[in-house]
Chimera marker file (.cmm) of the C-alpha trace (Angstrom):
<marker_set name="trace">
<marker id="1" x="-157.562" y="80.022" z="-116.762" r="1" g="1" b="0" radius="0.5"/>
<marker id="2" x="-160.109" y="78.022" z="-114.565" r="1" g="1" b="0" radius="0.5"/>
<marker id="3" x="-160.015" y="75.523" z="-117.485" r="1" g="1" b="0" radius="0.5"/>
<marker id="4" x="-156.340" y="75.284" z="-117.089" r="1" g="1" b="0" radius="0.5"/>
<marker id="5" x="-156.202" y="74.794" z="-113.528" r="1" g="1" b="0" radius="0.5"/>
<marker id="6" x="-159.129" y="72.110" z="-113.758" r="1" g="1" b="0" radius="0.5"/>
<marker id="7" x="-157.106" y="70.127" z="-116.522" r="1" g="1" b="0" radius="0.5"/>
<marker id="8" x="-153.901" y="70.193" z="-114.568" r="1" g="1" b="0" radius="0.5"/>
<marker id="9" x="-155.769" y="69.066" z="-111.446" r="1" g="1" b="0" radius="0.5"/>
<marker id="10" x="-157.411" y="66.154" z="-113.564" r="1" g="1" b="0" radius="0.5"/>
<marker id="11" x="-153.759" y="65.129" z="-115.004" r="1" g="1" b="0" radius="0.5"/>
<marker id="12" x="-152.323" y="65.125" z="-111.300" r="1" g="1" b="0" radius="0.5"/>
<marker id="13" x="-154.869" y="62.982" z="-109.924" r="1" g="1" b="0" radius="0.5"/>
<marker id="14" x="-154.798" y="60.640" z="-112.883" r="1" g="1" b="0" radius="0.5"/>
<marker id="15" x="-151.070" y="60.292" z="-112.786" r="1" g="1" b="0" radius="0.5"/>
<marker id="16" x="-151.092" y="59.754" z="-109.193" r="1" g="1" b="0" radius="0.5"/>
<marker id="17" x="-153.581" y="56.981" z="-109.359" r="1" g="1" b="0" radius="0.5"/>
<marker id="18" x="-151.609" y="55.318" z="-112.382" r="1" g="1" b="0" radius="0.5"/>
<marker id="19" x="-148.629" y="55.550" z="-110.463" r="1" g="1" b="0" radius="0.5"/>
<marker id="20" x="-149.857" y="53.899" z="-107.202" r="1" g="1" b="0" radius="0.5"/>
<marker id="21" x="-151.725" y="51.304" z="-109.490" r="1" g="1" b="0" radius="0.5"/>
<marker id="22" x="-148.246" y="50.540" z="-111.238" r="1" g="1" b="0" radius="0.5"/>
<marker id="23" x="-146.502" y="50.534" z="-107.765" r="1" g="1" b="0" radius="0.5"/>
<marker id="24" x="-148.913" y="47.857" z="-106.293" r="1" g="1" b="0" radius="0.5"/>
<marker id="25" x="-148.836" y="45.523" z="-109.500" r="1" g="1" b="0" radius="0.5"/>
<marker id="26" x="-145.118" y="45.555" z="-109.345" r="1" g="1" b="0" radius="0.5"/>
<marker id="27" x="-145.158" y="44.871" z="-105.578" r="1" g="1" b="0" radius="0.5"/>
<marker id="28" x="-147.593" y="41.909" z="-106.138" r="1" g="1" b="0" radius="0.5"/>
<marker id="29" x="-145.422" y="40.553" z="-108.734" r="1" g="1" b="0" radius="0.5"/>
<marker id="30" x="-142.367" y="40.848" z="-106.381" r="1" g="1" b="0" radius="0.5"/>
<marker id="31" x="-144.164" y="38.876" z="-103.902" r="1" g="1" b="0" radius="0.5"/>
<marker id="32" x="-145.326" y="36.343" z="-106.579" r="1" g="1" b="0" radius="0.5"/>
<marker id="33" x="-141.638" y="35.973" z="-107.513" r="1" g="1" b="0" radius="0.5"/>
<marker id="34" x="-140.547" y="35.363" z="-103.814" r="1" g="1" b="0" radius="0.5"/>
<marker id="35" x="-143.276" y="32.810" z="-103.391" r="1" g="1" b="0" radius="0.5"/>
<marker id="36" x="-142.134" y="31.153" z="-106.538" r="1" g="1" b="0" radius="0.5"/>
<marker id="37" x="-138.574" y="31.117" z="-105.428" r="1" g="1" b="0" radius="0.5"/>
<marker id="38" x="-139.442" y="29.700" z="-101.915" r="1" g="1" b="0" radius="0.5"/>
<marker id="39" x="-141.186" y="27.003" z="-103.827" r="1" g="1" b="0" radius="0.5"/>
<marker id="40" x="-138.376" y="26.233" z="-105.992" r="1" g="1" b="0" radius="0.5"/>
<marker id="41" x="-135.568" y="26.529" z="-103.539" r="1" g="1" b="0" radius="0.5"/>
<marker id="42" x="-134.231" y="29.412" z="-105.691" r="1" g="1" b="0" radius="0.5"/>
<marker id="43" x="-131.961" y="31.143" z="-103.022" r="1" g="1" b="0" radius="0.5"/>
<marker id="44" x="-130.386" y="33.480" z="-105.383" r="1" g="1" b="0" radius="0.5"/>
<marker id="45" x="-133.656" y="35.009" z="-106.222" r="1" g="1" b="0" radius="0.5"/>
<marker id="46" x="-134.886" y="35.116" z="-102.658" r="1" g="1" b="0" radius="0.5"/>
<marker id="47" x="-131.591" y="36.926" z="-101.878" r="1" g="1" b="0" radius="0.5"/>
<marker id="48" x="-132.233" y="39.368" z="-104.640" r="1" g="1" b="0" radius="0.5"/>
<marker id="49" x="-135.674" y="40.358" z="-103.523" r="1" g="1" b="0" radius="0.5"/>
<marker id="50" x="-134.746" y="40.881" z="-99.816" r="1" g="1" b="0" radius="0.5"/>
<marker id="51" x="-133.232" y="44.086" z="-98.941" r="1" g="1" b="0" radius="0.5"/>
<marker id="52" x="-129.995" y="44.182" z="-96.938" r="1" g="1" b="0" radius="0.5"/>
<marker id="53" x="-131.807" y="45.646" z="-94.102" r="1" g="1" b="0" radius="0.5"/>
<marker id="54" x="-134.386" y="42.805" z="-94.066" r="1" g="1" b="0" radius="0.5"/>
<marker id="55" x="-136.203" y="42.028" z="-90.801" r="1" g="1" b="0" radius="0.5"/>
<marker id="56" x="-138.844" y="39.093" z="-90.607" r="1" g="1" b="0" radius="0.5"/>
<marker id="57" x="-140.920" y="38.542" z="-87.538" r="1" g="1" b="0" radius="0.5"/>
<marker id="58" x="-143.036" y="35.450" z="-86.785" r="1" g="1" b="0" radius="0.5"/>
<marker id="59" x="-144.741" y="33.196" z="-86.354" r="1" g="1" b="0" radius="0.5"/>
<marker id="60" x="-143.813" y="33.317" z="-82.719" r="1" g="1" b="0" radius="0.5"/>
<marker id="61" x="-143.596" y="36.841" z="-81.114" r="1" g="1" b="0" radius="0.5"/>
<marker id="62" x="-139.904" y="36.097" z="-80.321" r="1" g="1" b="0" radius="0.5"/>
<marker id="63" x="-139.010" y="34.969" z="-83.758" r="1" g="1" b="0" radius="0.5"/>
<marker id="64" x="-137.031" y="37.549" z="-85.559" r="1" g="1" b="0" radius="0.5"/>
<marker id="65" x="-134.701" y="37.185" z="-88.347" r="1" g="1" b="0" radius="0.5"/>
<marker id="66" x="-132.348" y="39.063" z="-90.643" r="1" g="1" b="0" radius="0.5"/>
<marker id="67" x="-131.857" y="38.712" z="-94.577" r="1" g="1" b="0" radius="0.5"/>
<marker id="68" x="-128.659" y="36.534" z="-94.042" r="1" g="1" b="0" radius="0.5"/>
<marker id="69" x="-129.988" y="34.444" z="-91.082" r="1" g="1" b="0" radius="0.5"/>
<marker id="70" x="-133.465" y="33.820" z="-93.117" r="1" g="1" b="0" radius="0.5"/>
<marker id="71" x="-131.379" y="32.678" z="-96.092" r="1" g="1" b="0" radius="0.5"/>
<marker id="72" x="-129.159" y="30.380" z="-94.252" r="1" g="1" b="0" radius="0.5"/>
<marker id="73" x="-132.203" y="28.843" z="-92.410" r="1" g="1" b="0" radius="0.5"/>
<marker id="74" x="-134.082" y="28.261" z="-95.667" r="1" g="1" b="0" radius="0.5"/>
<marker id="75" x="-131.136" y="26.643" z="-97.302" r="1" g="1" b="0" radius="0.5"/>
<marker id="76" x="-130.575" y="24.435" z="-94.086" r="1" g="1" b="0" radius="0.5"/>
<marker id="77" x="-134.230" y="23.582" z="-93.625" r="1" g="1" b="0" radius="0.5"/>
<marker id="78" x="-134.438" y="22.594" z="-97.362" r="1" g="1" b="0" radius="0.5"/>
<marker id="79" x="-131.166" y="20.318" z="-97.024" r="1" g="1" b="0" radius="0.5"/>
<marker id="80" x="-132.122" y="18.659" z="-94.053" r="1" g="1" b="0" radius="0.5"/>
<marker id="81" x="-135.700" y="18.903" z="-93.209" r="1" g="1" b="0" radius="0.5"/>
<marker id="82" x="-138.114" y="19.954" z="-95.888" r="1" g="1" b="0" radius="0.5"/>
<marker id="83" x="-138.667" y="17.918" z="-99.162" r="1" g="1" b="0" radius="0.5"/>
<marker id="84" x="-140.861" y="20.649" z="-100.762" r="1" g="1" b="0" radius="0.5"/>
<marker id="85" x="-143.154" y="23.567" z="-99.842" r="1" g="1" b="0" radius="0.5"/>
<marker id="86" x="-146.204" y="24.345" z="-101.892" r="1" g="1" b="0" radius="0.5"/>
<marker id="87" x="-148.574" y="27.391" z="-101.815" r="1" g="1" b="0" radius="0.5"/>
<marker id="88" x="-152.032" y="26.624" z="-102.903" r="1" g="1" b="0" radius="0.5"/>
<marker id="89" x="-155.259" y="28.584" z="-102.707" r="1" g="1" b="0" radius="0.5"/>
<marker id="90" x="-152.950" y="31.506" z="-102.329" r="1" g="1" b="0" radius="0.5"/>
<marker id="91" x="-154.225" y="35.194" z="-102.497" r="1" g="1" b="0" radius="0.5"/>
<marker id="92" x="-151.916" y="38.119" z="-102.967" r="1" g="1" b="0" radius="0.5"/>
<marker id="93" x="-153.083" y="41.644" z="-102.551" r="1" g="1" b="0" radius="0.5"/>
<marker id="94" x="-151.567" y="45.179" z="-101.939" r="1" g="1" b="0" radius="0.5"/>
<marker id="95" x="-152.064" y="47.464" z="-98.992" r="1" g="1" b="0" radius="0.5"/>
<marker id="96" x="-150.952" y="50.871" z="-98.256" r="1" g="1" b="0" radius="0.5"/>
<marker id="97" x="-150.428" y="51.453" z="-94.494" r="1" g="1" b="0" radius="0.5"/>
<marker id="98" x="-150.529" y="55.298" z="-93.963" r="1" g="1" b="0" radius="0.5"/>
<marker id="99" x="-149.690" y="55.441" z="-90.016" r="1" g="1" b="0" radius="0.5"/>
<marker id="100" x="-148.247" y="53.450" z="-87.211" r="1" g="1" b="0" radius="0.5"/>
<marker id="101" x="-144.940" y="51.712" z="-86.771" r="1" g="1" b="0" radius="0.5"/>
<marker id="102" x="-144.572" y="50.407" z="-90.318" r="1" g="1" b="0" radius="0.5"/>
<marker id="103" x="-146.048" y="52.836" z="-92.746" r="1" g="1" b="0" radius="0.5"/>
<marker id="104" x="-145.479" y="52.319" z="-96.431" r="1" g="1" b="0" radius="0.5"/>
<marker id="105" x="-146.477" y="49.799" z="-99.295" r="1" g="1" b="0" radius="0.5"/>
<marker id="106" x="-147.063" y="46.418" z="-98.213" r="1" g="1" b="0" radius="0.5"/>
<marker id="107" x="-148.291" y="43.046" z="-99.973" r="1" g="1" b="0" radius="0.5"/>
<marker id="108" x="-150.244" y="40.298" z="-97.983" r="1" g="1" b="0" radius="0.5"/>
<marker id="109" x="-150.336" y="36.722" z="-98.904" r="1" g="1" b="0" radius="0.5"/>
<marker id="110" x="-153.142" y="34.338" z="-97.532" r="1" g="1" b="0" radius="0.5"/>
<marker id="111" x="-152.226" y="30.607" z="-98.464" r="1" g="1" b="0" radius="0.5"/>
<marker id="112" x="-152.775" y="27.117" z="-97.653" r="1" g="1" b="0" radius="0.5"/>
<marker id="113" x="-149.015" y="25.653" z="-97.447" r="1" g="1" b="0" radius="0.5"/>
<marker id="114" x="-148.302" y="22.018" z="-97.800" r="1" g="1" b="0" radius="0.5"/>
<marker id="115" x="-144.823" y="21.332" z="-96.378" r="1" g="1" b="0" radius="0.5"/>
<marker id="116" x="-143.457" y="17.949" z="-97.172" r="1" g="1" b="0" radius="0.5"/>
<marker id="117" x="-140.757" y="16.500" z="-95.015" r="1" g="1" b="0" radius="0.5"/>
<marker id="118" x="-137.801" y="14.488" z="-95.805" r="1" g="1" b="0" radius="0.5"/>
<marker id="119" x="-139.015" y="11.740" z="-93.317" r="1" g="1" b="0" radius="0.5"/>
<marker id="120" x="-142.296" y="11.420" z="-95.291" r="1" g="1" b="0" radius="0.5"/>
<marker id="121" x="-144.573" y="13.304" z="-93.280" r="1" g="1" b="0" radius="0.5"/>
<marker id="122" x="-146.490" y="16.384" z="-94.215" r="1" g="1" b="0" radius="0.5"/>
<marker id="123" x="-148.337" y="19.386" z="-92.809" r="1" g="1" b="0" radius="0.5"/>
<marker id="124" x="-150.933" y="21.522" z="-94.113" r="1" g="1" b="0" radius="0.5"/>
<marker id="125" x="-150.866" y="25.259" z="-92.725" r="1" g="1" b="0" radius="0.5"/>
<marker id="126" x="-153.079" y="28.182" z="-93.189" r="1" g="1" b="0" radius="0.5"/>
<marker id="127" x="-150.454" y="31.071" z="-93.184" r="1" g="1" b="0" radius="0.5"/>
<marker id="128" x="-150.503" y="34.640" z="-93.762" r="1" g="1" b="0" radius="0.5"/>
<marker id="129" x="-147.271" y="36.848" z="-94.473" r="1" g="1" b="0" radius="0.5"/>
<marker id="130" x="-147.427" y="40.580" z="-94.763" r="1" g="1" b="0" radius="0.5"/>
<marker id="131" x="-144.372" y="41.912" z="-96.675" r="1" g="1" b="0" radius="0.5"/>
<marker id="132" x="-143.423" y="45.513" z="-96.664" r="1" g="1" b="0" radius="0.5"/>
<marker id="133" x="-141.667" y="46.645" z="-99.968" r="1" g="1" b="0" radius="0.5"/>
<marker id="134" x="-139.419" y="49.824" z="-100.314" r="1" g="1" b="0" radius="0.5"/>
<marker id="135" x="-137.497" y="50.418" z="-103.733" r="1" g="1" b="0" radius="0.5"/>
<marker id="136" x="-138.375" y="47.034" z="-105.179" r="1" g="1" b="0" radius="0.5"/>
<marker id="137" x="-137.222" y="44.992" z="-102.222" r="1" g="1" b="0" radius="0.5"/>
<marker id="138" x="-138.878" y="43.339" z="-99.249" r="1" g="1" b="0" radius="0.5"/>
<marker id="139" x="-137.684" y="45.198" z="-96.111" r="1" g="1" b="0" radius="0.5"/>
<marker id="140" x="-139.939" y="43.623" z="-93.516" r="1" g="1" b="0" radius="0.5"/>
<marker id="141" x="-142.326" y="40.612" z="-93.257" r="1" g="1" b="0" radius="0.5"/>
<marker id="142" x="-144.783" y="39.192" z="-90.593" r="1" g="1" b="0" radius="0.5"/>
<marker id="143" x="-145.708" y="35.721" z="-90.983" r="1" g="1" b="0" radius="0.5"/>
<marker id="144" x="-148.531" y="34.025" z="-88.878" r="1" g="1" b="0" radius="0.5"/>
<marker id="145" x="-149.434" y="30.315" z="-88.828" r="1" g="1" b="0" radius="0.5"/>
<marker id="146" x="-150.704" y="27.942" z="-85.793" r="1" g="1" b="0" radius="0.5"/>
<marker id="147" x="-147.394" y="26.355" z="-84.866" r="1" g="1" b="0" radius="0.5"/>
<marker id="148" x="-149.295" y="23.893" z="-82.333" r="1" g="1" b="0" radius="0.5"/>
<marker id="149" x="-151.431" y="22.782" z="-85.528" r="1" g="1" b="0" radius="0.5"/>
<marker id="150" x="-148.262" y="21.935" z="-87.317" r="1" g="1" b="0" radius="0.5"/>
<marker id="151" x="-146.535" y="20.061" z="-84.483" r="1" g="1" b="0" radius="0.5"/>
<marker id="152" x="-149.740" y="17.843" z="-83.981" r="1" g="1" b="0" radius="0.5"/>
<marker id="153" x="-149.613" y="17.113" z="-87.515" r="1" g="1" b="0" radius="0.5"/>
<marker id="154" x="-146.144" y="15.827" z="-87.012" r="1" g="1" b="0" radius="0.5"/>
<marker id="155" x="-147.505" y="13.495" z="-84.158" r="1" g="1" b="0" radius="0.5"/>
<marker id="156" x="-146.356" y="15.896" z="-81.259" r="1" g="1" b="0" radius="0.5"/>
<marker id="157" x="-148.195" y="15.595" z="-78.080" r="1" g="1" b="0" radius="0.5"/>
<marker id="158" x="-148.847" y="18.701" z="-75.692" r="1" g="1" b="0" radius="0.5"/>
<marker id="159" x="-148.954" y="17.890" z="-71.940" r="1" g="1" b="0" radius="0.5"/>
<marker id="160" x="-149.394" y="20.211" z="-69.086" r="1" g="1" b="0" radius="0.5"/>
<marker id="161" x="-146.282" y="19.800" z="-66.735" r="1" g="1" b="0" radius="0.5"/>
<marker id="162" x="-148.541" y="19.951" z="-63.729" r="1" g="1" b="0" radius="0.5"/>
<marker id="163" x="-150.259" y="16.539" z="-64.818" r="1" g="1" b="0" radius="0.5"/>
<marker id="164" x="-146.813" y="14.903" z="-64.525" r="1" g="1" b="0" radius="0.5"/>
<marker id="165" x="-146.600" y="15.701" z="-60.936" r="1" g="1" b="0" radius="0.5"/>
<marker id="166" x="-149.945" y="13.909" z="-59.999" r="1" g="1" b="0" radius="0.5"/>
<link id1="1" id2="2" r="1" g="1" b="0" radius="0.2"/>
<link id1="2" id2="3" r="1" g="1" b="0" radius="0.2"/>
<link id1="3" id2="4" r="1" g="1" b="0" radius="0.2"/>
<link id1="4" id2="5" r="1" g="1" b="0" radius="0.2"/>
<link id1="5" id2="6" r="1" g="1" b="0" radius="0.2"/>
<link id1="6" id2="7" r="1" g="1" b="0" radius="0.2"/>
<link id1="7" id2="8" r="1" g="1" b="0" radius="0.2"/>
<link id1="8" id2="9" r="1" g="1" b="0" radius="0.2"/>
<link id1="9" id2="10" r="1" g="1" b="0" radius="0.2"/>
<link id1="10" id2="11" r="1" g="1" b="0" radius="0.2"/>
<link id1="11" id2="12" r="1" g="1" b="0" radius="0.2"/>
<link id1="12" id2="13" r="1" g="1" b="0" radius="0.2"/>
<link id1="13" id2="14" r="1" g="1" b="0" radius="0.2"/>
<link id1="14" id2="15" r="1" g="1" b="0" radius="0.2"/>
<link id1="15" id2="16" r="1" g="1" b="0" radius="0.2"/>
<link id1="16" id2="17" r="1" g="1" b="0" radius="0.2"/>
<link id1="17" id2="18" r="1" g="1" b="0" radius="0.2"/>
<link id1="18" id2="19" r="1" g="1" b="0" radius="0.2"/>
<link id1="19" id2="20" r="1" g="1" b="0" radius="0.2"/>
<link id1="20" id2="21" r="1" g="1" b="0" radius="0.2"/>
<link id1="21" id2="22" r="1" g="1" b="0" radius="0.2"/>
<link id1="22" id2="23" r="1" g="1" b="0" radius="0.2"/>
<link id1="23" id2="24" r="1" g="1" b="0" radius="0.2"/>
<link id1="24" id2="25" r="1" g="1" b="0" radius="0.2"/>
<link id1="25" id2="26" r="1" g="1" b="0" radius="0.2"/>
<link id1="26" id2="27" r="1" g="1" b="0" radius="0.2"/>
<link id1="27" id2="28" r="1" g="1" b="0" radius="0.2"/>
<link id1="28" id2="29" r="1" g="1" b="0" radius="0.2"/>
<link id1="29" id2="30" r="1" g="1" b="0" radius="0.2"/>
<link id1="30" id2="31" r="1" g="1" b="0" radius="0.2"/>
<link id1="31" id2="32" r="1" g="1" b="0" radius="0.2"/>
<link id1="32" id2="33" r="1" g="1" b="0" radius="0.2"/>
<link id1="33" id2="34" r="1" g="1" b="0" radius="0.2"/>
<link id1="34" id2="35" r="1" g="1" b="0" radius="0.2"/>
<link id1="35" id2="36" r="1" g="1" b="0" radius="0.2"/>
<link id1="36" id2="37" r="1" g="1" b="0" radius="0.2"/>
<link id1="37" id2="38" r="1" g="1" b="0" radius="0.2"/>
<link id1="38" id2="39" r="1" g="1" b="0" radius="0.2"/>
<link id1="39" id2="40" r="1" g="1" b="0" radius="0.2"/>
<link id1="40" id2="41" r="1" g="1" b="0" radius="0.2"/>
<link id1="41" id2="42" r="1" g="1" b="0" radius="0.2"/>
<link id1="42" id2="43" r="1" g="1" b="0" radius="0.2"/>
<link id1="43" id2="44" r="1" g="1" b="0" radius="0.2"/>
<link id1="44" id2="45" r="1" g="1" b="0" radius="0.2"/>
<link id1="45" id2="46" r="1" g="1" b="0" radius="0.2"/>
<link id1="46" id2="47" r="1" g="1" b="0" radius="0.2"/>
<link id1="47" id2="48" r="1" g="1" b="0" radius="0.2"/>
<link id1="48" id2="49" r="1" g="1" b="0" radius="0.2"/>
<link id1="49" id2="50" r="1" g="1" b="0" radius="0.2"/>
<link id1="50" id2="51" r="1" g="1" b="0" radius="0.2"/>
<link id1="51" id2="52" r="1" g="1" b="0" radius="0.2"/>
<link id1="52" id2="53" r="1" g="1" b="0" radius="0.2"/>
<link id1="53" id2="54" r="1" g="1" b="0" radius="0.2"/>
<link id1="54" id2="55" r="1" g="1" b="0" radius="0.2"/>
<link id1="55" id2="56" r="1" g="1" b="0" radius="0.2"/>
<link id1="56" id2="57" r="1" g="1" b="0" radius="0.2"/>
<link id1="57" id2="58" r="1" g="1" b="0" radius="0.2"/>
<link id1="58" id2="59" r="1" g="1" b="0" radius="0.2"/>
<link id1="59" id2="60" r="1" g="1" b="0" radius="0.2"/>
<link id1="60" id2="61" r="1" g="1" b="0" radius="0.2"/>
<link id1="61" id2="62" r="1" g="1" b="0" radius="0.2"/>
<link id1="62" id2="63" r="1" g="1" b="0" radius="0.2"/>
<link id1="63" id2="64" r="1" g="1" b="0" radius="0.2"/>
<link id1="64" id2="65" r="1" g="1" b="0" radius="0.2"/>
<link id1="65" id2="66" r="1" g="1" b="0" radius="0.2"/>
<link id1="66" id2="67" r="1" g="1" b="0" radius="0.2"/>
<link id1="67" id2="68" r="1" g="1" b="0" radius="0.2"/>
<link id1="68" id2="69" r="1" g="1" b="0" radius="0.2"/>
<link id1="69" id2="70" r="1" g="1" b="0" radius="0.2"/>
<link id1="70" id2="71" r="1" g="1" b="0" radius="0.2"/>
<link id1="71" id2="72" r="1" g="1" b="0" radius="0.2"/>
<link id1="72" id2="73" r="1" g="1" b="0" radius="0.2"/>
<link id1="73" id2="74" r="1" g="1" b="0" radius="0.2"/>
<link id1="74" id2="75" r="1" g="1" b="0" radius="0.2"/>
<link id1="75" id2="76" r="1" g="1" b="0" radius="0.2"/>
<link id1="76" id2="77" r="1" g="1" b="0" radius="0.2"/>
<link id1="77" id2="78" r="1" g="1" b="0" radius="0.2"/>
<link id1="78" id2="79" r="1" g="1" b="0" radius="0.2"/>
<link id1="79" id2="80" r="1" g="1" b="0" radius="0.2"/>
<link id1="80" id2="81" r="1" g="1" b="0" radius="0.2"/>
<link id1="81" id2="82" r="1" g="1" b="0" radius="0.2"/>
<link id1="82" id2="83" r="1" g="1" b="0" radius="0.2"/>
<link id1="83" id2="84" r="1" g="1" b="0" radius="0.2"/>
<link id1="84" id2="85" r="1" g="1" b="0" radius="0.2"/>
<link id1="85" id2="86" r="1" g="1" b="0" radius="0.2"/>
<link id1="86" id2="87" r="1" g="1" b="0" radius="0.2"/>
<link id1="87" id2="88" r="1" g="1" b="0" radius="0.2"/>
<link id1="88" id2="89" r="1" g="1" b="0" radius="0.2"/>
<link id1="89" id2="90" r="1" g="1" b="0" radius="0.2"/>
<link id1="90" id2="91" r="1" g="1" b="0" radius="0.2"/>
<link id1="91" id2="92" r="1" g="1" b="0" radius="0.2"/>
<link id1="92" id2="93" r="1" g="1" b="0" radius="0.2"/>
<link id1="93" id2="94" r="1" g="1" b="0" radius="0.2"/>
<link id1="94" id2="95" r="1" g="1" b="0" radius="0.2"/>
<link id1="95" id2="96" r="1" g="1" b="0" radius="0.2"/>
<link id1="96" id2="97" r="1" g="1" b="0" radius="0.2"/>
<link id1="97" id2="98" r="1" g="1" b="0" radius="0.2"/>
<link id1="98" id2="99" r="1" g="1" b="0" radius="0.2"/>
<link id1="99" id2="100" r="1" g="1" b="0" radius="0.2"/>
<link id1="100" id2="101" r="1" g="1" b="0" radius="0.2"/>
<link id1="101" id2="102" r="1" g="1" b="0" radius="0.2"/>
<link id1="102" id2="103" r="1" g="1" b="0" radius="0.2"/>
<link id1="103" id2="104" r="1" g="1" b="0" radius="0.2"/>
<link id1="104" id2="105" r="1" g="1" b="0" radius="0.2"/>
<link id1="105" id2="106" r="1" g="1" b="0" radius="0.2"/>
<link id1="106" id2="107" r="1" g="1" b="0" radius="0.2"/>
<link id1="107" id2="108" r="1" g="1" b="0" radius="0.2"/>
<link id1="108" id2="109" r="1" g="1" b="0" radius="0.2"/>
<link id1="109" id2="110" r="1" g="1" b="0" radius="0.2"/>
<link id1="110" id2="111" r="1" g="1" b="0" radius="0.2"/>
<link id1="111" id2="112" r="1" g="1" b="0" radius="0.2"/>
<link id1="112" id2="113" r="1" g="1" b="0" radius="0.2"/>
<link id1="113" id2="114" r="1" g="1" b="0" radius="0.2"/>
<link id1="114" id2="115" r="1" g="1" b="0" radius="0.2"/>
<link id1="115" id2="116" r="1" g="1" b="0" radius="0.2"/>
<link id1="116" id2="117" r="1" g="1" b="0" radius="0.2"/>
<link id1="117" id2="118" r="1" g="1" b="0" radius="0.2"/>
<link id1="118" id2="119" r="1" g="1" b="0" radius="0.2"/>
<link id1="119" id2="120" r="1" g="1" b="0" radius="0.2"/>
<link id1="120" id2="121" r="1" g="1" b="0" radius="0.2"/>
<link id1="121" id2="122" r="1" g="1" b="0" radius="0.2"/>
<link id1="122" id2="123" r="1" g="1" b="0" radius="0.2"/>
<link id1="123" id2="124" r="1" g="1" b="0" radius="0.2"/>
<link id1="124" id2="125" r="1" g="1" b="0" radius="0.2"/>
<link id1="125" id2="126" r="1" g="1" b="0" radius="0.2"/>
<link id1="126" id2="127" r="1" g="1" b="0" radius="0.2"/>
<link id1="127" id2="128" r="1" g="1" b="0" radius="0.2"/>
<link id1="128" id2="129" r="1" g="1" b="0" radius="0.2"/>
<link id1="129" id2="130" r="1" g="1" b="0" radius="0.2"/>
<link id1="130" id2="131" r="1" g="1" b="0" radius="0.2"/>
<link id1="131" id2="132" r="1" g="1" b="0" radius="0.2"/>
<link id1="132" id2="133" r="1" g="1" b="0" radius="0.2"/>
<link id1="133" id2="134" r="1" g="1" b="0" radius="0.2"/>
<link id1="134" id2="135" r="1" g="1" b="0" radius="0.2"/>
<link id1="135" id2="136" r="1" g="1" b="0" radius="0.2"/>
<link id1="136" id2="137" r="1" g="1" b="0" radius="0.2"/>
<link id1="137" id2="138" r="1" g="1" b="0" radius="0.2"/>
<link id1="138" id2="139" r="1" g="1" b="0" radius="0.2"/>
<link id1="139" id2="140" r="1" g="1" b="0" radius="0.2"/>
<link id1="140" id2="141" r="1" g="1" b="0" radius="0.2"/>
<link id1="141" id2="142" r="1" g="1" b="0" radius="0.2"/>
<link id1="142" id2="143" r="1" g="1" b="0" radius="0.2"/>
<link id1="143" id2="144" r="1" g="1" b="0" radius="0.2"/>
<link id1="144" id2="145" r="1" g="1" b="0" radius="0.2"/>
<link id1="145" id2="146" r="1" g="1" b="0" radius="0.2"/>
<link id1="146" id2="147" r="1" g="1" b="0" radius="0.2"/>
<link id1="147" id2="148" r="1" g="1" b="0" radius="0.2"/>
<link id1="148" id2="149" r="1" g="1" b="0" radius="0.2"/>
<link id1="149" id2="150" r="1" g="1" b="0" radius="0.2"/>
<link id1="150" id2="151" r="1" g="1" b="0" radius="0.2"/>
<link id1="151" id2="152" r="1" g="1" b="0" radius="0.2"/>
<link id1="152" id2="153" r="1" g="1" b="0" radius="0.2"/>
<link id1="153" id2="154" r="1" g="1" b="0" radius="0.2"/>
<link id1="154" id2="155" r="1" g="1" b="0" radius="0.2"/>
<link id1="155" id2="156" r="1" g="1" b="0" radius="0.2"/>
<link id1="156" id2="157" r="1" g="1" b="0" radius="0.2"/>
<link id1="157" id2="158" r="1" g="1" b="0" radius="0.2"/>
<link id1="158" id2="159" r="1" g="1" b="0" radius="0.2"/>
<link id1="159" id2="160" r="1" g="1" b="0" radius="0.2"/>
<link id1="160" id2="161" r="1" g="1" b="0" radius="0.2"/>
<link id1="161" id2="162" r="1" g="1" b="0" radius="0.2"/>
<link id1="162" id2="163" r="1" g="1" b="0" radius="0.2"/>
<link id1="163" id2="164" r="1" g="1" b="0" radius="0.2"/>
<link id1="164" id2="165" r="1" g="1" b="0" radius="0.2"/>
<link id1="165" id2="166" r="1" g="1" b="0" radius="0.2"/>
</marker_set>
C-alpha cells in the first residue's frame, strides 16, 4: 500500500512539473511570436495574441492602453512614424507570480531595440516588457524604457523652465 501511495505521489509531482514546463515553453513561444509580429508589422498576428481584455501599461506611469487602442497606435505609428523596429540581444524567460495584484504566468523580455524613423533618424533603447499570459493570450503588459534617452537621441533638448525666467 505504501508503494502505491509513493508511486502515485511521484507521478503527480512529475506530471505537474511537466505541465508547468510545457506551459512556460508555450508562453515563451507566444511572446517570441508577438515580438516577431511587431518587427514584421503583422497586425493580424498581434491582434490574435492579445486578449480582448488586454491592458498595457508603460513606459510612463500614466500610459495605459487597451487591445484596440494598442493595435491602432501600432498601425498609425508604423504608417506615419516608424520605418522599422528591431529587437536584438533579446532575452525571453518565464516567471510565475504567486501573489500580489497580478498573480499568474508571465514572460519577461529584455532587449536592445533599434527604432528607425521615417525621417532617417534612429534610436536605440534598452527595454523590458513583462507580459501576463492566460489561456494562450496576452492579458497584460508592463513596458519600461528611458523615454528621455529616446528623445535625446532624436535631438530634443531638455530645459528647466525656471531658467527661462532668469
